[in-house]
Backbone as XML, in Angstrom:
<?xml version="1.0"?>
<chain id="A" units="angstrom">
  <residue number="1" name="MET">
    <atom name="N" x="62.411" y="70.021" z="163.090"/>
    <atom name="CA" x="61.298" y="70.947" z="163.033"/>
    <atom name="C" x="61.612" y="72.131" z="162.105"/>
  </residue>
  <residue number="2" name="ILE">
    <atom name="N" x="62.879" y="72.599" z="162.173"/>
    <atom name="CA" x="63.271" y="73.722" z="161.321"/>
    <atom name="C" x="63.222" y="73.316" z="159.853"/>
  </residue>
  <residue number="3" name="VAL">
    <atom name="N" x="63.664" y="72.099" z="159.550"/>
    <atom name="CA" x="63.643" y="71.621" z="158.166"/>
    <atom name="C" x="62.215" y="71.591" z="157.643"/>
  </residue>
  <residue number="4" name="LEU">
    <atom name="N" x="61.290" y="71.147" z="158.466"/>
    <atom name="CA" x="59.879" y="71.112" z="158.070"/>
    <atom name="C" x="59.366" y="72.528" z="157.804"/>
  </residue>
  <residue number="5" name="ALA">
    <atom name="N" x="59.720" y="73.478" z="158.666"/>
    <atom name="CA" x="59.271" y="74.857" z="158.485"/>
    <atom name="C" x="59.843" y="75.458" z="157.209"/>
  </residue>
  <residue number="6" name="VAL">
    <atom name="N" x="61.126" y="75.212" z="156.951"/>
    <atom name="CA" x="61.743" y="75.731" z="155.728"/>
    <atom name="C" x="61.108" y="75.079" z="154.491"/>
  </residue>
  <residue number="7" name="GLY">
    <atom name="N" x="60.845" y="73.785" z="154.576"/>
    <atom name="CA" x="60.187" y="73.094" z="153.464"/>
    <atom name="C" x="58.807" y="73.656" z="153.175"/>
  </residue>
  <residue number="8" name="LEU">
    <atom name="N" x="58.031" y="73.896" z="154.215"/>
    <atom name="CA" x="56.691" y="74.474" z="154.022"/>
    <atom name="C" x="56.781" y="75.890" z="153.473"/>
  </residue>
  <residue number="9" name="GLY">
    <atom name="N" x="57.756" y="76.659" z="153.948"/>
    <atom name="CA" x="57.942" y="78.006" z="153.419"/>
    <atom name="C" x="58.307" y="77.989" z="151.946"/>
  </residue>
  <residue number="10" name="THR">
    <atom name="N" x="59.164" y="77.060" z="151.564"/>
    <atom name="CA" x="59.551" y="76.926" z="150.162"/>
    <atom name="C" x="58.347" y="76.562" z="149.295"/>
  </residue>
  <residue number="11" name="MET">
    <atom name="N" x="57.544" y="75.642" z="149.779"/>
    <atom name="CA" x="56.345" y="75.251" z="149.026"/>
    <atom name="C" x="55.389" y="76.429" z="148.888"/>
  </residue>
  <residue number="12" name="ALA">
    <atom name="N" x="55.247" y="77.223" z="149.934"/>
    <atom name="CA" x="54.360" y="78.386" z="149.876"/>
    <atom name="C" x="54.856" y="79.409" z="148.859"/>
  </residue>
  <residue number="13" name="ILE">
    <atom name="N" x="56.163" y="79.640" z="148.842"/>
    <atom name="CA" x="56.721" y="80.598" z="147.889"/>
    <atom name="C" x="56.524" y="80.106" z="146.460"/>
  </residue>
  <residue number="14" name="LYS">
    <atom name="N" x="56.759" y="78.809" z="146.231"/>
    <atom name="CA" x="56.591" y="78.259" z="144.881"/>
    <atom name="C" x="55.137" y="78.295" z="144.444"/>
  </residue>
  <residue number="15" name="ALA">
    <atom name="N" x="54.214" y="78.115" z="145.366"/>
    <atom name="CA" x="52.788" y="78.114" z="145.024"/>
    <atom name="C" x="52.260" y="79.527" z="144.833"/>
  </residue>
  <residue number="16" name="ALA">
    <atom name="N" x="52.923" y="80.517" z="145.394"/>
    <atom name="CA" x="52.420" y="81.891" z="145.336"/>
    <atom name="C" x="52.357" y="82.418" z="143.899"/>
  </residue>
  <residue number="17" name="GLY">
    <atom name="N" x="53.341" y="82.080" z="143.077"/>
    <atom name="CA" x="53.349" y="82.582" z="141.698"/>
    <atom name="C" x="52.115" y="82.179" z="140.909"/>
  </residue>
  <residue number="18" name="PRO">
    <atom name="N" x="51.870" y="80.884" z="140.759"/>
    <atom name="CA" x="50.684" y="80.479" z="140.010"/>
    <atom name="C" x="49.375" y="80.947" z="140.648"/>
  </residue>
  <residue number="19" name="VAL">
    <atom name="N" x="49.315" y="80.986" z="141.966"/>
    <atom name="CA" x="48.085" y="81.409" z="142.634"/>
    <atom name="C" x="47.830" y="82.889" z="142.377"/>
  </residue>
  <residue number="20" name="LEU">
    <atom name="N" x="48.872" y="83.711" z="142.485"/>
    <atom name="CA" x="48.692" y="85.152" z="142.307"/>
    <atom name="C" x="48.518" y="85.549" z="140.844"/>
  </residue>
  <residue number="21" name="LEU">
    <atom name="N" x="49.206" y="84.849" z="139.940"/>
    <atom name="CA" x="49.117" y="85.209" z="138.522"/>
    <atom name="C" x="47.932" y="84.573" z="137.820"/>
  </residue>
  <residue number="22" name="GLY">
    <atom name="N" x="47.503" y="83.407" z="138.279"/>
    <atom name="CA" x="46.417" y="82.708" z="137.594"/>
    <atom name="C" x="46.836" y="82.330" z="136.193"/>
  </residue>
  <residue number="23" name="ASP">
    <atom name="N" x="46.021" y="82.664" z="135.205"/>
    <atom name="CA" x="46.320" y="82.332" z="133.810"/>
    <atom name="C" x="47.027" y="83.466" z="133.080"/>
  </residue>
  <residue number="24" name="ARG">
    <atom name="N" x="47.356" y="84.537" z="133.784"/>
    <atom name="CA" x="48.012" y="85.673" z="133.130"/>
    <atom name="C" x="49.495" y="85.390" z="132.932"/>
  </residue>
  <residue number="25" name="PRO">
    <atom name="N" x="50.046" y="85.735" z="131.782"/>
    <atom name="CA" x="51.485" y="85.548" z="131.576"/>
    <atom name="C" x="52.272" y="86.636" z="132.328"/>
  </residue>
  <residue number="26" name="LEU">
    <atom name="N" x="53.536" y="86.323" z="132.603"/>
    <atom name="CA" x="54.403" y="87.319" z="133.233"/>
    <atom name="C" x="54.666" y="88.454" z="132.257"/>
  </residue>
  <residue number="27" name="PRO">
    <atom name="N" x="54.820" y="89.661" z="132.749"/>
    <atom name="CA" x="55.212" y="90.760" z="131.856"/>
    <atom name="C" x="56.567" y="90.452" z="131.216"/>
  </residue>
  <residue number="28" name="SER">
    <atom name="N" x="56.786" y="90.968" z="130.026"/>
    <atom name="CA" x="58.005" y="90.638" z="129.289"/>
    <atom name="C" x="59.260" y="91.083" z="130.034"/>
  </residue>
  <residue number="29" name="SER">
    <atom name="N" x="59.200" y="92.202" z="130.733"/>
    <atom name="CA" x="60.384" y="92.647" z="131.480"/>
    <atom name="C" x="60.724" y="91.668" z="132.598"/>
  </residue>
  <residue number="30" name="VAL">
    <atom name="N" x="59.724" y="91.104" z="133.243"/>
    <atom name="CA" x="59.954" y="90.117" z="134.305"/>
    <atom name="C" x="60.489" y="88.819" z="133.696"/>
  </residue>
  <residue number="31" name="GLN">
    <atom name="N" x="59.961" y="88.422" z="132.545"/>
    <atom name="CA" x="60.445" y="87.205" z="131.889"/>
    <atom name="C" x="61.924" y="87.323" z="131.541"/>
  </residue>
  <residue number="32" name="ARG">
    <atom name="N" x="62.358" y="88.491" z="131.089"/>
    <atom name="CA" x="63.782" y="88.680" z="130.754"/>
    <atom name="C" x="64.657" y="88.545" z="131.995"/>
  </residue>
  <residue number="33" name="VAL">
    <atom name="N" x="64.209" y="89.114" z="133.105"/>
    <atom name="CA" x="64.976" y="89.030" z="134.337"/>
    <atom name="C" x="65.035" y="87.587" z="134.836"/>
  </residue>
  <residue number="34" name="VAL">
    <atom name="N" x="63.909" y="86.898" z="134.806"/>
    <atom name="CA" x="63.858" y="85.511" z="135.270"/>
    <atom name="C" x="64.764" y="84.626" z="134.416"/>
  </residue>
  <residue number="35" name="ALA">
    <atom name="N" x="64.820" y="84.888" z="133.123"/>
    <atom name="CA" x="65.667" y="84.093" z="132.233"/>
    <atom name="C" x="67.153" y="84.271" z="132.552"/>
  </residue>
  <residue number="36" name="LEU">
    <atom name="N" x="67.520" y="85.409" z="133.120"/>
    <atom name="CA" x="68.930" y="85.671" z="133.433"/>
    <atom name="C" x="69.323" y="85.246" z="134.839"/>
  </residue>
  <residue number="37" name="LEU">
    <atom name="N" x="68.364" y="84.911" z="135.682"/>
    <atom name="CA" x="68.679" y="84.581" z="137.070"/>
    <atom name="C" x="69.496" y="83.298" z="137.208"/>
  </residue>
  <residue number="38" name="ALA">
    <atom name="N" x="69.114" y="82.238" z="136.538"/>
    <atom name="CA" x="69.808" y="80.956" z="136.680"/>
    <atom name="C" x="71.265" y="81.038" z="136.216"/>
  </residue>
  <residue number="39" name="PRO">
    <atom name="N" x="71.551" y="81.591" z="135.035"/>
    <atom name="CA" x="72.962" y="81.696" z="134.642"/>
    <atom name="C" x="73.779" y="82.583" z="135.589"/>
  </residue>
  <residue number="40" name="ALA">
    <atom name="N" x="73.185" y="83.663" z="136.071"/>
    <atom name="CA" x="73.911" y="84.545" z="136.985"/>
    <atom name="C" x="74.204" y="83.845" z="138.307"/>
  </residue>
  <residue number="41" name="LEU">
    <atom name="N" x="73.236" y="83.118" z="138.819"/>
    <atom name="CA" x="73.439" y="82.392" z="140.068"/>
    <atom name="C" x="74.495" y="81.301" z="139.897"/>
  </residue>
  <residue number="42" name="LEU">
    <atom name="N" x="74.437" y="80.580" z="138.788"/>
    <atom name="CA" x="75.436" y="79.544" z="138.527"/>
    <atom name="C" x="76.835" y="80.142" z="138.416"/>
  </residue>
  <residue number="43" name="ALA">
    <atom name="N" x="76.969" y="81.260" z="137.731"/>
    <atom name="CA" x="78.273" y="81.911" z="137.603"/>
    <atom name="C" x="78.799" y="82.349" z="138.967"/>
  </residue>
  <residue number="44" name="ALA">
    <atom name="N" x="77.930" y="82.867" z="139.810"/>
    <atom name="CA" x="78.352" y="83.288" z="141.155"/>
    <atom name="C" x="78.800" y="82.098" z="141.989"/>
  </residue>
  <residue number="45" name="LEU">
    <atom name="N" x="78.086" y="80.990" z="141.885"/>
    <atom name="CA" x="78.466" y="79.801" z="142.639"/>
    <atom name="C" x="79.802" y="79.238" z="142.161"/>
  </residue>
  <residue number="46" name="VAL">
    <atom name="N" x="80.009" y="79.201" z="140.849"/>
    <atom name="CA" x="81.273" y="78.700" z="140.296"/>
    <atom name="C" x="82.429" y="79.608" z="140.711"/>
  </residue>
  <residue number="47" name="ALA">
    <atom name="N" x="82.227" y="80.909" z="140.622"/>
    <atom name="CA" x="83.295" y="81.844" z="140.997"/>
    <atom name="C" x="83.636" y="81.714" z="142.476"/>
  </residue>
  <residue number="48" name="THR">
    <atom name="N" x="82.628" y="81.581" z="143.309"/>
    <atom name="CA" x="82.876" y="81.427" z="144.742"/>
    <atom name="C" x="83.620" y="80.129" z="145.031"/>
  </residue>
  <residue number="49" name="ALA">
    <atom name="N" x="83.207" y="79.053" z="144.380"/>
    <atom name="CA" x="83.859" y="77.765" z="144.616"/>
    <atom name="C" x="85.287" y="77.740" z="144.074"/>
  </residue>
  <residue number="50" name="ALA">
    <atom name="N" x="85.539" y="78.441" z="142.978"/>
    <atom name="CA" x="86.852" y="78.374" z="142.336"/>
    <atom name="C" x="87.858" y="79.356" z="142.914"/>
  </residue>
  <residue number="51" name="PHE">
    <atom name="N" x="87.408" y="80.513" z="143.378"/>
    <atom name="CA" x="88.342" y="81.562" z="143.751"/>
    <atom name="C" x="88.315" y="81.968" z="145.218"/>
  </residue>
  <residue number="52" name="ALA">
    <atom name="N" x="87.479" y="81.339" z="146.028"/>
    <atom name="CA" x="87.400" y="81.740" z="147.431"/>
    <atom name="C" x="87.881" y="80.623" z="148.341"/>
  </residue>
  <residue number="53" name="SER">
    <atom name="N" x="88.589" y="81.027" z="149.382"/>
    <atom name="CA" x="89.016" y="80.104" z="150.427"/>
    <atom name="C" x="88.731" y="80.811" z="151.750"/>
  </residue>
  <residue number="54" name="GLY">
    <atom name="N" x="87.610" y="80.485" z="152.341"/>
    <atom name="CA" x="87.174" y="81.211" z="153.523"/>
    <atom name="C" x="86.788" y="82.622" z="153.131"/>
  </residue>
  <residue number="55" name="GLN">
    <atom name="N" x="87.471" y="83.590" z="153.714"/>
    <atom name="CA" x="87.206" y="85.002" z="153.400"/>
    <atom name="C" x="88.256" y="85.598" z="152.462"/>
  </residue>
  <residue number="56" name="GLU">
    <atom name="N" x="89.119" y="84.760" z="151.904"/>
    <atom name="CA" x="90.223" y="85.252" z="151.098"/>
    <atom name="C" x="90.117" y="84.777" z="149.648"/>
  </residue>
  <residue number="57" name="LEU">
    <atom name="N" x="90.732" y="85.532" z="148.774"/>
    <atom name="CA" x="90.849" y="85.160" z="147.366"/>
    <atom name="C" x="91.931" y="84.102" z="147.234"/>
  </residue>
  <residue number="58" name="ALA">
    <atom name="N" x="91.649" y="83.037" z="146.499"/>
    <atom name="CA" x="92.621" y="81.955" z="146.350"/>
    <atom name="C" x="92.769" y="81.599" z="144.876"/>
  </residue>
  <residue number="59" name="LEU">
    <atom name="N" x="93.975" y="81.753" z="144.372"/>
    <atom name="CA" x="94.272" y="81.318" z="143.004"/>
    <atom name="C" x="95.122" y="80.066" z="143.122"/>
  </residue>
  <residue number="60" name="ASP">
    <atom name="N" x="94.478" y="78.923" z="143.012"/>
    <atom name="CA" x="95.163" y="77.656" z="143.208"/>
    <atom name="C" x="94.766" y="76.674" z="142.107"/>
  </residue>
  <residue number="61" name="ALA">
    <atom name="N" x="94.847" y="75.408" z="142.398"/>
    <atom name="CA" x="94.555" y="74.369" z="141.410"/>
    <atom name="C" x="93.117" y="74.451" z="140.893"/>
  </residue>
  <residue number="62" name="ARG">
    <atom name="N" x="92.207" y="74.916" z="141.733"/>
    <atom name="CA" x="90.813" y="75.041" z="141.284"/>
    <atom name="C" x="90.692" y="76.047" z="140.155"/>
  </residue>
  <residue number="63" name="ALA">
    <atom name="N" x="91.413" y="77.153" z="140.265"/>
    <atom name="CA" x="91.360" y="78.176" z="139.223"/>
    <atom name="C" x="91.951" y="77.640" z="137.916"/>
  </residue>
  <residue number="64" name="ALA">
    <atom name="N" x="93.029" y="76.873" z="138.016"/>
    <atom name="CA" x="93.619" y="76.275" z="136.813"/>
    <atom name="C" x="92.649" y="75.287" z="136.174"/>
  </residue>
  <residue number="65" name="GLY">
    <atom name="N" x="91.974" y="74.488" z="136.998"/>
    <atom name="CA" x="90.976" y="73.560" z="136.469"/>
    <atom name="C" x="89.846" y="74.290" z="135.772"/>
  </residue>
  <residue number="66" name="LEU">
    <atom name="N" x="89.422" y="75.406" z="136.355"/>
    <atom name="CA" x="88.363" y="76.206" z="135.735"/>
    <atom name="C" x="88.828" y="76.796" z="134.407"/>
  </residue>
  <residue number="67" name="ALA">
    <atom name="N" x="90.072" y="77.229" z="134.346"/>
    <atom name="CA" x="90.608" y="77.774" z="133.095"/>
    <atom name="C" x="90.644" y="76.708" z="132.002"/>
  </residue>
  <residue number="68" name="VAL">
    <atom name="N" x="91.082" y="75.500" z="132.359"/>
    <atom name="CA" x="91.099" y="74.406" z="131.382"/>
    <atom name="C" x="89.678" y="74.071" z="130.939"/>
  </residue>
  <residue number="69" name="ALA">
    <atom name="N" x="88.742" y="74.087" z="131.873"/>
    <atom name="CA" x="87.348" y="73.819" z="131.518"/>
    <atom name="C" x="86.814" y="74.877" z="130.559"/>
  </residue>
  <residue number="70" name="ALA">
    <atom name="N" x="87.171" y="76.134" z="130.794"/>
    <atom name="CA" x="86.717" y="77.207" z="129.903"/>
    <atom name="C" x="87.251" y="77.019" z="128.488"/>
  </residue>
  <residue number="71" name="VAL">
    <atom name="N" x="88.515" y="76.624" z="128.379"/>
    <atom name="CA" x="89.094" y="76.379" z="127.051"/>
    <atom name="C" x="88.398" y="75.188" z="126.385"/>
  </residue>
  <residue number="72" name="ALA">
    <atom name="N" x="88.160" y="74.129" z="127.155"/>
    <atom name="CA" x="87.491" y="72.950" z="126.593"/>
    <atom name="C" x="86.080" y="73.283" z="126.124"/>
  </residue>
  <residue number="73" name="ILE">
    <atom name="N" x="85.389" y="74.115" z="126.875"/>
    <atom name="CA" x="84.046" y="74.528" z="126.457"/>
    <atom name="C" x="84.130" y="75.375" z="125.194"/>
  </residue>
  <residue number="74" name="ALA">
    <atom name="N" x="85.149" y="76.242" z="125.121"/>
    <atom name="CA" x="85.304" y="77.111" z="123.952"/>
    <atom name="C" x="85.533" y="76.317" z="122.671"/>
  </residue>
  <residue number="75" name="VAL">
    <atom name="N" x="86.194" y="75.158" z="122.789"/>
    <atom name="CA" x="86.419" y="74.335" z="121.595"/>
    <atom name="C" x="85.312" y="73.280" z="121.433"/>
  </residue>
  <residue number="76" name="ARG">
    <atom name="N" x="84.234" y="73.449" z="122.208"/>
    <atom name="CA" x="83.036" y="72.612" z="122.111"/>
    <atom name="C" x="83.287" y="71.144" z="122.438"/>
  </residue>
  <residue number="77" name="ALA">
    <atom name="N" x="84.061" y="70.909" z="123.478"/>
    <atom name="CA" x="84.281" y="69.533" z="123.943"/>
    <atom name="C" x="83.019" y="69.039" z="124.647"/>
  </residue>
  <residue number="78" name="PRO">
    <atom name="N" x="82.786" y="67.733" z="124.647"/>
    <atom name="CA" x="81.630" y="67.193" z="125.377"/>
    <atom name="C" x="81.754" y="67.494" z="126.871"/>
  </residue>
  <residue number="79" name="VAL">
    <atom name="N" x="80.618" y="67.649" z="127.531"/>
    <atom name="CA" x="80.601" y="68.045" z="128.937"/>
    <atom name="C" x="81.394" y="67.071" z="129.807"/>
  </residue>
  <residue number="80" name="LEU">
    <atom name="N" x="81.247" y="65.791" z="129.565"/>
    <atom name="CA" x="81.987" y="64.816" z="130.359"/>
    <atom name="C" x="83.493" y="65.020" z="130.216"/>
  </residue>
  <residue number="81" name="LEU">
    <atom name="N" x="83.963" y="65.287" z="129.018"/>
    <atom name="CA" x="85.382" y="65.546" z="128.796"/>
    <atom name="C" x="85.818" y="66.836" z="129.498"/>
  </residue>
  <residue number="82" name="VAL">
    <atom name="N" x="84.972" y="67.843" z="129.491"/>
    <atom name="CA" x="85.280" y="69.101" z="130.181"/>
    <atom name="C" x="85.505" y="68.839" z="131.668"/>
  </residue>
  <residue number="83" name="VAL">
    <atom name="N" x="84.618" y="68.075" z="132.275"/>
    <atom name="CA" x="84.728" y="67.762" z="133.702"/>
    <atom name="C" x="85.996" y="66.956" z="133.979"/>
  </residue>
  <residue number="84" name="ILE">
    <atom name="N" x="86.268" y="65.967" z="133.155"/>
    <atom name="CA" x="87.463" y="65.133" z="133.343"/>
    <atom name="C" x="88.732" y="65.965" z="133.197"/>
  </residue>
  <residue number="85" name="LEU">
    <atom name="N" x="88.795" y="66.823" z="132.197"/>
    <atom name="CA" x="89.979" y="67.658" z="132.001"/>
    <atom name="C" x="90.203" y="68.622" z="133.170"/>
  </residue>
  <residue number="86" name="ALA">
    <atom name="N" x="89.118" y="69.232" z="133.637"/>
    <atom name="CA" x="89.237" y="70.172" z="134.757"/>
    <atom name="C" x="89.698" y="69.454" z="136.022"/>
  </residue>
  <residue number="87" name="ALA">
    <atom name="N" x="89.099" y="68.311" z="136.307"/>
    <atom name="CA" x="89.474" y="67.560" z="137.510"/>
    <atom name="C" x="90.913" y="67.053" z="137.410"/>
  </residue>
  <residue number="88" name="ALA">
    <atom name="N" x="91.293" y="66.558" z="136.244"/>
    <atom name="CA" x="92.649" y="66.054" z="136.059"/>
    <atom name="C" x="93.674" y="67.180" z="136.195"/>
  </residue>
  <residue number="89" name="THR">
    <atom name="N" x="93.360" y="68.344" z="135.665"/>
    <atom name="CA" x="94.271" y="69.481" z="135.781"/>
    <atom name="C" x="94.483" y="69.859" z="137.239"/>
  </residue>
  <residue number="90" name="ALA">
    <atom name="N" x="93.392" y="70.003" z="137.980"/>
    <atom name="CA" x="93.502" y="70.361" z="139.402"/>
    <atom name="C" x="94.250" y="69.285" z="140.178"/>
  </residue>
  <residue number="91" name="ALA">
    <atom name="N" x="93.963" y="68.022" z="139.879"/>
    <atom name="CA" x="94.627" y="66.924" z="140.595"/>
    <atom name="C" x="96.122" y="66.890" z="140.293"/>
  </residue>
  <residue number="92" name="LEU">
    <atom name="N" x="96.509" y="67.093" z="139.047"/>
    <atom name="CA" x="97.920" y="67.066" z="138.697"/>
    <atom name="C" x="98.691" y="68.236" z="139.312"/>
  </residue>
  <residue number="93" name="ILE">
    <atom name="N" x="98.066" y="69.392" z="139.348"/>
    <atom name="CA" x="98.719" y="70.535" z="139.981"/>
    <atom name="C" x="98.933" y="70.273" z="141.471"/>
  </residue>
  <residue number="94" name="ARG">
    <atom name="N" x="97.917" y="69.729" z="142.107"/>
    <atom name="CA" x="98.051" y="69.406" z="143.534"/>
    <atom name="C" x="99.079" y="68.295" z="143.760"/>
  </residue>
  <residue number="95" name="LEU">
    <atom name="N" x="99.121" y="67.320" z="142.869"/>
    <atom name="CA" x="100.062" y="66.217" z="143.004"/>
    <atom name="C" x="101.516" y="66.697" z="142.938"/>
  </residue>
  <residue number="96" name="PHE">
    <atom name="N" x="101.786" y="67.623" z="142.051"/>
    <atom name="CA" x="103.141" y="68.097" z="141.849"/>
    <atom name="C" x="103.474" y="69.358" z="142.655"/>
  </residue>
  <residue number="97" name="GLY">
    <atom name="N" x="102.752" y="69.543" z="143.749"/>
    <atom name="CA" x="103.122" y="70.590" z="144.688"/>
    <atom name="C" x="102.461" y="71.930" z="144.519"/>
  </residue>
  <residue number="98" name="GLY">
    <atom name="N" x="101.532" y="72.045" z="143.597"/>
    <atom name="CA" x="100.809" y="73.302" z="143.475"/>
    <atom name="C" x="99.820" y="73.468" z="144.617"/>
  </residue>
  <residue number="99" name="ALA">
    <atom name="N" x="99.311" y="74.641" z="144.747"/>
    <atom name="CA" x="98.383" y="74.928" z="145.860"/>
    <atom name="C" x="97.127" y="74.129" z="145.775"/>
  </residue>
</chain>
């Protein structure tokens, strides 16, 4: 029942924008903020997944994998290769006794 209520609430929120705005475009200041929301949210999720362990800061194999991924992205490696390099780095560190 809760899932149904949350689903209906989500649909209502998504429908509110077009219903309230109609054919009017968003103001430019709102468009700039909306354009920055997705990258900011993604960065927060990645940072939380890579550096948090419960309520504590954790610098372990995940952080090393993220660092390798950042370098691979900087040299414009294909996304699949970036993922493979990051996963392999974290796995090798864990295999050889790293955190």
